TORDO-128533 format. One line per 4 residues: number of its first residue (from 0); their letters; for each residue x, y, z of C-alpha. Coordinates in steps of 0.1 Angstrom, whole numbers, plus 5000, padded with zeros to 4 digits. Layout:
<rs>
NUM> a> X,Y,Z | ...;
</rs>
This chain:
<rs>
0> mdnl> 6146,1367,5929 | 6168,1367,5898 | 6195,1393,5897 | 6193,1400,5935;
4> yvik> 6224,1409,5954 | 6224,1408,5992 | 6253,1429,6004 | 6264,1431,6040;
8> lgss> 6283,1463,6048 | 6301,1470,6080 | 6295,1505,6096 | 6330,1515,6092;
12> tilk> 6327,1509,6054 | 6295,1529,6054 | 6308,1558,6074 | 6344,1561,6062;
16> rpki> 6346,1545,6027 | 6321,1562,6004 | 6335,1546,5972 | 6315,1515,5980;
20> fgei> 6283,1533,5971 | 6297,1539,5936 | 6302,1501,5933 | 6266,1496,5943;
24> ynlv> 6255,1521,5918 | 6274,1501,5891 | 6255,1470,5901 | 6222,1487,5898;
28> qrgn> 6232,1501,5863 | 6237,1465,5852 | 6201,1457,5859 | 6205,1442,5894;
32> kvll> 6184,1447,5925 | 6203,1452,5958 | 6193,1444,5994 | 6219,1461,6016;
36> vagg> 6222,1449,6052 | 6240,1474,6073 | 6260,1467,6104 | 6261,1492,6132;
40> aegi> 6291,1489,6155 | 6308,1522,6145 | 6274,1541,6145 | 6265,1527,6179;
44> kqky> 6299,1538,6193 | 6293,1573,6179 | 6258,1575,6194 | 6271,1565,6229;
48> kqig> 6298,1591,6226 | 6272,1618,6216 | 6251,1612,6247 | 6282,1607,6270;
52> rkmp> 6271,1572,6281 | 6294,1543,6285 | 6287,1513,6263 | 6281,1481,6283;
56> fltl> 6297,1448,6274 | 6295,1412,6287 | 6323,1386,6287 | 6313,1351,6277;
60> pngd> 6329,1320,6293 | 6350,1315,6260 | 6365,1350,6265 | 6345,1367,6237;
64> evry> 6330,1401,6245 | 6295,1410,6233 | 6276,1442,6236 | 6251,1441,6264;
68> cspe> 6217,1450,6250 | 6193,1454,6279 | 6158,1470,6276 | 6174,1503,6287;
72> empi> 6200,1502,6260 | 6178,1491,6231 | 6163,1526,6223 | 6199,1539,6221;
76> iraa> 6209,1512,6196 | 6178,1518,6175 | 6185,1555,6174 | 6221,1549,6163;
80> yhei> 6208,1529,6133 | 6181,1554,6124 | 6201,1586,6129 | 6236,1575,6118;
84> iiak> 6237,1543,6098 | 6205,1546,6078 | 6208,1583,6074 | 6244,1581,6060;
88> tvea> 6234,1552,6037 | 6204,1568,6022 | 6223,1601,6017 | 6252,1584,5999;
92> lqay> 6230,1563,5976 | 6207,1592,5968 | 6237,1612,5957 | 6239,1586,5928;
96> nlqv> 6202,1593,5921 | 6192,1559,5933 | 6157,1553,5947 | 6162,1539,5983;
100> faqv> 6139,1522,6008 | 6155,1519,6042 | 6144,1509,6077 | 6154,1490,6109;
104> ggdn> 6145,1454,6102 | 6121,1450,6131 | 6100,1481,6121 | 6064,1469,6113;
108> evvv> 6078,1433,6119 | 6092,1431,6084 | 6119,1409,6100 | 6111,1388,6131;
112> gkka> 6130,1366,6154 | 6131,1350,6188 | 6149,1362,6220 | 6178,1339,6230;
116> kplk> 6180,1320,6262 | 6196,1337,6292 | 6233,1344,6288 | 6260,1329,6310;
120> vvnn> 6287,1355,6315 | 6319,1359,6335 | 6329,1389,6357 | 6358,1390,6381;
124> drtf> 6362,1352,6377 | 6326,1346,6388 | 6298,1332,6365 | 6265,1349,6363;
128> ivrd> 6233,1344,6344 | 6219,1375,6325 | 6182,1372,6317 | 6173,1405,6302;
132> slfg> 6198,1406,6273 | 6177,1414,6242 | 6197,1393,6218 | 6182,1367,6196;
136> kytg> 6180,1348,6163 | 6162,1352,6130 | 6130,1333,6124 | 6115,1349,6093;
140> shne> 6106,1379,6072 | 6077,1395,6054 | 6087,1381,6020 | 6058,1396,6000;
144> flns> 6066,1431,6013 | 6103,1428,6007 | 6098,1415,5971 | 6074,1444,5966;
148> vlat> 6099,1471,5977 | 6128,1454,5959 | 6107,1456,5927 | 6099,1492,5933;
152> ydvv> 6132,1507,5945 | 6168,1504,5933 | 6182,1496,5967 | 6165,1483,5999;
156> cltp> 6185,1488,6031 | 6177,1468,6063 | 6195,1469,6096 | 6192,1452,6130;
160> pird> 6175,1451,6154 | 6146,1428,6144 | 6113,1422,6163 | 6102,1393,6186;
164> peig> 6064,1393,6182 | 6060,1369,6212 | 6075,1393,6237 | 6067,1425,6218;
168> eyin> 6103,1437,6219 | 6130,1446,6195 | 6159,1422,6197 | 6194,1425,6184;
172> idad> 6208,1401,6158 | 6242,1397,6141 | 6241,1416,6108 | 6262,1390,6090;
176> mlaa> 6237,1362,6099 | 6207,1386,6091 | 6222,1390,6056 | 6227,1353,6051;
180> ylav> 6192,1344,6062 | 6176,1370,6040 | 6197,1359,6010 | 6184,1323,6015;
184> elda> 6148,1332,6021 | 6146,1356,5991 | 6164,1332,5968 | 6192,1357,5961;
188> hhlr> 6217,1348,5935 | 6246,1367,5951 | 6257,1373,5987 | 6286,1395,5996;
192> fvts> 6303,1404,6029 | 6324,1435,6026 | 6352,1437,6052 | 6382,1458,6061;
196> tpgi> 6406,1431,6050 | 6411,1416,6015 | 6390,1386,6021 | 6402,1359,6047;
200> lqdi> 6439,1361,6052 | 6461,1330,6057 | 6484,1352,6078 | 6465,1382,6094;
204> ndgh> 6497,1402,6093 | 6502,1397,6055 | 6476,1416,6034 | 6486,1396,6003;
208> stiq> 6478,1362,6018 | 6442,1360,6007 | 6426,1325,6008 | 6409,1323,5974;
212> dvyq> 6386,1294,5981 | 6370,1278,6011 | 6356,1243,6006 | 6331,1223,6026;
216> gdei> 6348,1209,6057 | 6378,1233,6054 | 6394,1245,6087 | 6406,1281,6088;
220> psir> 6430,1285,6118 | 6437,1321,6110 | 6402,1335,6115 | 6397,1357,6146;
224> grmk> 6370,1379,6162 | 6343,1392,6139 | 6355,1372,6109 | 6343,1340,6127;
228> qkvr> 6307,1352,6124 | 6312,1361,6087 | 6325,1326,6079 | 6296,1310,6099;
232> aahm> 6271,1331,6079 | 6288,1324,6046 | 6288,1286,6052 | 6252,1287,6062;
236> aver> 6242,1305,6031 | 6260,1282,6006 | 6247,1251,6024 | 6210,1262,6024;
240> gvcd> 6207,1285,5993 | 6215,1289,5957 | 6236,1321,5959 | 6273,1324,5952;
244> vyis> 6290,1338,5983 | 6323,1356,5989 | 6339,1378,6016 | 6356,1408,5999;
248> gqht> 6377,1438,6009 | 6393,1461,6017 | 6360,1480,6019 | 6352,1470,5983;
252> legs> 6332,1445,5962 | 6358,1447,5935 | 6395,1438,5932 | 6413,1406,5940;
256> gktr> 6408,1404,5977 | 6380,1378,5977 | 6374,1345,5995 | 6348,1324,5978;
260> fwdf> 6328,1297,5996 | 6318,1264,5980 | 6294,1237,5992 | 6315,1207,5981;
264> pidh> 6347,1193,5995 | 6378,1197,5973 | 6386,1164,5955 | 6421,1163,5941;
268> srsq> 6413,1130,5923 | 6387,1148,5902 | 6405,1181,5898 | 6396,1181,5860;
272> fnll> 6360,1188,5870 | 6368,1215,5896 | 6360,1244,5872 | 6327,1228,5861;
276> nkai> 6317,1223,5898 | 6323,1260,5904 | 6308,1274,5873 | 6275,1256,5879;
280> rips> 6273,1271,5914 | 6275,1307,5902 | 6240,1317,5890 | 6240,1334,5856;
284> vskd> 6204,1338,5844 | 6202,1359,5812 | 6213,1395,5819 | 6230,1384,5852;
288> ehel> 6261,1369,5836 | 6287,1394,5850 | 6297,1374,5881 | 6303,1342,5862;
292> atyl> 6322,1360,5834 | 6344,1378,5860 | 6350,1345,5878 | 6360,1326,5847;
296> leat> 6383,1355,5837 | 6400,1353,5871 | 6402,1315,5871 | 6416,1310,5836;
300> ryss> 6453,1317,5839 | 6471,1298,5811 | 6504,1308,5796 | 6501,1325,5762;
304> vsgs> 6463,1330,5767 | 6449,1365,5769 | 6415,1372,5784 | 6390,1400,5787;
308> idea> 6353,1410,5791 | 6341,1428,5760 | 6315,1456,5757 | 6286,1432,5753;
312> gnvv> 6297,1413,5785 | 6311,1383,5768 | 6341,1366,5784 | 6367,1363,5756;
316> frkg> 6400,1343,5756 | 6425,1342,5727 | 6454,1318,5721 | 6477,1324,5692;
320> ngan> 6476,1351,5666 | 6478,1332,5632 | 6457,1336,5601 | 6436,1304,5606;
324> rlll> 6410,1314,5631 | 6388,1288,5649 | 6360,1302,5671 | 6347,1281,5700;
328> lghi> 6314,1299,5709 | 6295,1289,5740 | 6271,1308,5762 | 6272,1314,5799;
332> dtvs> 6236,1324,5806 | 6209,1302,5817 | 6171,1303,5818 | 6153,1309,5852;
336> yvwk> 6148,1294,5878 | 6180,1284,5897 | 6180,1254,5921 | 6208,1242,5943;
340> aetd> 6235,1223,5925 | 6245,1189,5937 | 6276,1168,5929 | 6278,1130,5933;
344> eegi> 6302,1103,5923 | 6288,1101,5887 | 6281,1137,5878 | 6265,1170,5886;
348> tgrg> 6230,1185,5885 | 6221,1222,5885 | 6206,1249,5863 | 6226,1252,5831;
352> vvda> 6250,1223,5835 | 6237,1208,5803 | 6225,1240,5786 | 6254,1249,5783;
356> kgsf> 6280,1254,5810 | 6294,1219,5805 | 6301,1227,5769 | 6317,1260,5776;
360> vnfi> 6339,1247,5805 | 6352,1221,5780 | 6361,1250,5756 | 6381,1267,5784;
364> hmld> 6400,1235,5789 | 6410,1236,5752 | 6430,1267,5759 | 6453,1246,5781;
368> evev> 6452,1213,5763 | 6454,1222,5726 | 6487,1233,5710 | 6478,1261,5686;
372> peng> 6502,1262,5656 | 6520,1293,5646 | 6496,1300,5618 | 6465,1295,5640;
376> tllv> 6443,1314,5664 | 6420,1298,5689 | 6392,1321,5701 | 6370,1310,5730;
380> vgav> 6340,1332,5738 | 6313,1327,5764 | 6284,1348,5751 | 6257,1365,5771;
384> eeev> 6219,1366,5766 | 6217,1335,5743 | 6185,1323,5762 | 6166,1355,5754;
388> sssk> 6156,1370,5722 | 6182,1397,5722 | 6211,1374,5716 | 6233,1403,5726;
392> gayy> 6265,1384,5730 | 6263,1365,5697 | 6255,1396,5677 | 6286,1413,5691;
396> vrdh> 6307,1382,5682 | 6292,1383,5647 | 6303,1419,5642 | 6337,1419,5659;
400> ypad> 6353,1383,5659 | 6356,1370,5623 | 6365,1334,5621 | 6372,1307,5594;
404> avii> 6352,1280,5613 | 6330,1278,5644 | 6323,1252,5670 | 6292,1261,5690;
408> geps> 6290,1248,5726 | 6256,1231,5730 | 6247,1196,5742 | 6248,1170,5714;
412> gedh> 6259,1140,5734 | 6292,1124,5730 | 6282,1104,5699 | 6265,1131,5678;
416> ltlg> 6276,1161,5659 | 6250,1189,5653 | 6252,1202,5617 | 6225,1228,5620;
420> yygl> 6196,1244,5637 | 6162,1257,5626 | 6157,1295,5627 | 6134,1315,5649;
424> ykmq> 6106,1336,5635 | 6089,1354,5665 | 6060,1378,5662 | 6037,1397,5685;
428> itis> 6001,1400,5675 | 5980,1428,5691 | 5942,1432,5687 | 5924,1462,5702;
432> rpqe> 5888,1471,5698 | 5859,1486,5718 | 5840,1463,5742 | 5807,1449,5730;
436> htta> 5780,1426,5745 | 5789,1389,5741 | 5753,1383,5729 | 5755,1408,5700;
440> kdsn> 5749,1394,5665 | 5782,1380,5650 | 5800,1388,5682 | 5835,1373,5683;
444> svid> 5858,1379,5714 | 5892,1394,5709 | 5907,1361,5721 | 5887,1342,5696;
448> elyh> 5900,1367,5669 | 5936,1362,5682 | 5932,1324,5676 | 5919,1331,5641;
452> ivee> 5949,1354,5633 | 5973,1328,5647 | 5959,1301,5624 | 5961,1325,5594;
456> mrhr> 5997,1333,5602 | 6005,1296,5605 | 5990,1291,5571 | 6011,1319,5556;
460> vrei> 6043,1307,5571 | 6037,1271,5559 | 6034,1283,5524 | 6069,1296,5526;
464> dpss> 6083,1267,5548 | 6062,1235,5549 | 6087,1221,5575 | 6081,1250,5600;
468> qssl> 6067,1244,5635 | 6049,1269,5656 | 6037,1275,5692 | 6016,1303,5708;
472> inik> 6038,1309,5738 | 6021,1338,5756 | 5987,1356,5758 | 5979,1388,5777;
476> hrnh> 5944,1403,5779 | 5931,1435,5794 | 5901,1458,5795 | 5909,1494,5800;
480> kgll> 5880,1519,5800 | 5860,1497,5776 | 5889,1491,5751 | 5896,1453,5749;
484> tvvg> 5933,1444,5741 | 5948,1410,5736 | 5985,1405,5729 | 5998,1371,5718;
488> tlnf> 6034,1359,5711 | 6037,1334,5683 | 6070,1314,5677 | 6079,1296,5645;
492> risp> 6108,1273,5640 | 6121,1278,5605 | 6139,1251,5586 | 6173,1259,5570;
496> dagk> 6157,1252,5536 | 6137,1284,5539 | 6168,1305,5533 | 6180,1337,5548;
500> eyss> 6153,1359,5532 | 6123,1339,5542 | 6108,1367,5563 | 6104,1391,5534;
504> kisl> 6081,1366,5517 | 6056,1364,5546 | 6028,1389,5543 | 6017,1406,5574;
508> enlg> 5989,1426,5556 | 5952,1423,5554 | 5946,1408,5589 | 5920,1433,5599;
512> envt> 5918,1470,5609 | 5921,1461,5646 | 5952,1439,5642 | 5989,1448,5643;
516> vqvl> 6017,1424,5639 | 6053,1432,5651 | 6082,1408,5641 | 6104,1405,5671;
520> ratp> 6129,1382,5656 | 6136,1367,5622 | 6166,1345,5624 | 6174,1320,5596;
524> gyac> 6181,1283,5599 | 6215,1270,5591 | 6230,1237,5581 | 6266,1228,5576;
528> rrne> 6277,1205,5546 | 6292,1172,5555 | 6322,1177,5532 | 6335,1208,5551;
532> glvk> 6370,1205,5567 | 6355,1211,5601 | 6332,1181,5598 | 6360,1160,5585;
536> afvr> 6382,1169,5615 | 6354,1156,5638 | 6349,1125,5618 | 6386,1116,5622;
540> sfsk> 6385,1125,5659 | 6355,1102,5664 | 6373,1074,5644 | 6404,1076,5667;
544> kgks> 6381,1070,5696 | 6364,1040,5678 | 6332,1059,5672 | 6311,1066,5642;
548> vryi> 6296,1101,5638 | 6258,1105,5640 | 6246,1137,5624 | 6217,1157,5638;
552> kkrg> 6198,1189,5630 | 6180,1205,5659 | 6146,1223,5657 | 6158,1247,5684;
556> tsdm> 6179,1278,5678 | 6214,1286,5689 | 6240,1313,5685 | 6249,1295,5653;
560> ntla> 6218,1310,5637 | 6227,1345,5648 | 6262,1342,5632 | 6246,1328,5600;
564> ttwd> 6225,1360,5595 | 6256,1377,5579 | 6283,1351,5578 | 6284,1333,5544;
568> gipm> 6304,1302,5537 | 6317,1298,5572 | 6314,1262,5584 | 6297,1257,5618;
572> vayg> 6289,1227,5640 | 6278,1222,5675 | 6293,1198,5699 | 6291,1192,5737;
576> pgds> 6282,1169,5766 | 6247,1163,5778 | 6212,1152,5767 | 6195,1182,5750;
580> sldh> 6161,1170,5759 | 6170,1181,5795 | 6175,1217,5784 | 6154,1242,5803;
584> tdqe> 6140,1215,5826 | 6148,1209,5863 | 6163,1176,5855 | 6196,1188,5840;
588> ylhf> 6223,1163,5848 | 6258,1158,5833 | 6278,1126,5837 | 6316,1132,5844;
592> qevq> 6324,1103,5820 | 6307,1121,5791 | 6323,1154,5800 | 6357,1136,5797;
596> ttrs> 6350,1118,5765 | 6336,1149,5747 | 6366,1169,5759 | 6390,1143,5744;
600> ilke> 6370,1142,5711 | 6369,1180,5710 | 6407,1184,5716 | 6415,1159,5688;
604> aite> 6390,1176,5664 | 6405,1210,5670 | 6441,1198,5665 | 6429,1181,5632;
608> wfri> 6413,1212,5620 | 6445,1232,5624 | 6464,1205,5607 | 6440,1205,5577;
612> qgea> 6442,1243,5575 | 6479,1242,5576 | 6481,1217,5547 | 6457,1239,5527;
</rs>
């Protein structure tokens, strides 16, 4: 599920650190769904104390102690979750006016598992076999039900124990592993383990020794006790799923105490691609860009570079404060769906690596590699919501970050420079009328009528822009109490030759009394002239690499078009690694060699543009 966070909270956090629920509220306010997996150690301890019963433990041969969960103890454990953990969680979340669904995972067999084999334990230096311990492992969940309640409620809370349908008993399960399995099975984009320490510590006695990154194959000698299970769960999730994973604390999702897990080994010989490898592994489907923006802000620490996340959610970096302002505008969102990223010797595949994280990571590297002159400013912006009609990030850039020239981060391939894009004219056509018998004289279905209106609108737009292209991208039909309604979404790609005011020339009248047309977007096309200084800077950069520029104009739309709605006379081009024919497909692949070549050409072009501006 897009925008799904699975968050594991320990019971001490739930019972003693209520600020965590404010952080969960903030996640929901950003449009995310939250599956909360609650641990129970502290609540179980409280329950045993309430009833005056000693909590039984078993000692394993390796010296670890585990709670003994016999058939006699299981009702007490379940009661602790219901009466203490779930009750406190629901109360705390409802205080923020959040809609909450909460239950023990095994209730109604929502989460199921299998009882483990008999335990070998040690007591007084003697080894015994315990056969009635109700501990087990996860085998599955009722996905359809969970997706339904996640769609209905703001927060869904599950706890151990789960249910073993073969023996008809509840069985206990580690809550960290439960969270990891659910994150994988539900295709969650984010998995968080909230702990009492600021992530994993290199030195357990030093609260400032957080290990920032754990790579595939890393050994962590410092981990002890319960942290071992969190690390095991985190590794399993990144290996099997698509979610980004970190352990955070103290008792918080926010702050600097985070240890992130990566499913690739660190390769110091390819350190120049390290940021790209990480950025592609943090899902950022449109409207879920906050995690990637925050990570890039934390990871980009160059001298003389300032960074922030603006009100729209864009990540913004600035180097220099001179009058000559060059804007590098990329976007950090992707289309759905997200699949597991993979890195090989030649390159990397994953959602958004071509469109357009590869281009934006190149922009970030420019902050370190380019010397910005005293009279220059280099502004690097990773925009949100480029892949949806809102273009929220680009509109904010348009209105708040003026520039003298713009390089858009979109795939052009290393040998091409994109001079322009077609615009987007998007409309919603709605037809509503009473139902009639299909054999009635001159009967014409509402769907037939929709196709007729679509052809009429294509004719009207072609009269304004003969080069336009169109596609009917969505049709919805319903019959409600005898009223038939069909809604169609019609997209037009509008050439730059149509000008900025093309939409005012397209008539939406006289289409029929049952027909309404709503314009959802009217973005103009844009084309940069070849004699602009920005283009000349790229020509010289290509030449230094022994290449000739090949100019292209794309029939798609980018944030360049959004800027062009009000920016007049500002030269703009697009340049970045990758084959744009792979955009929005599940075949996105970026060659490291092309990333390096485009990075080198980009650096020289930026340097040359500042030189030209300085001479002017």
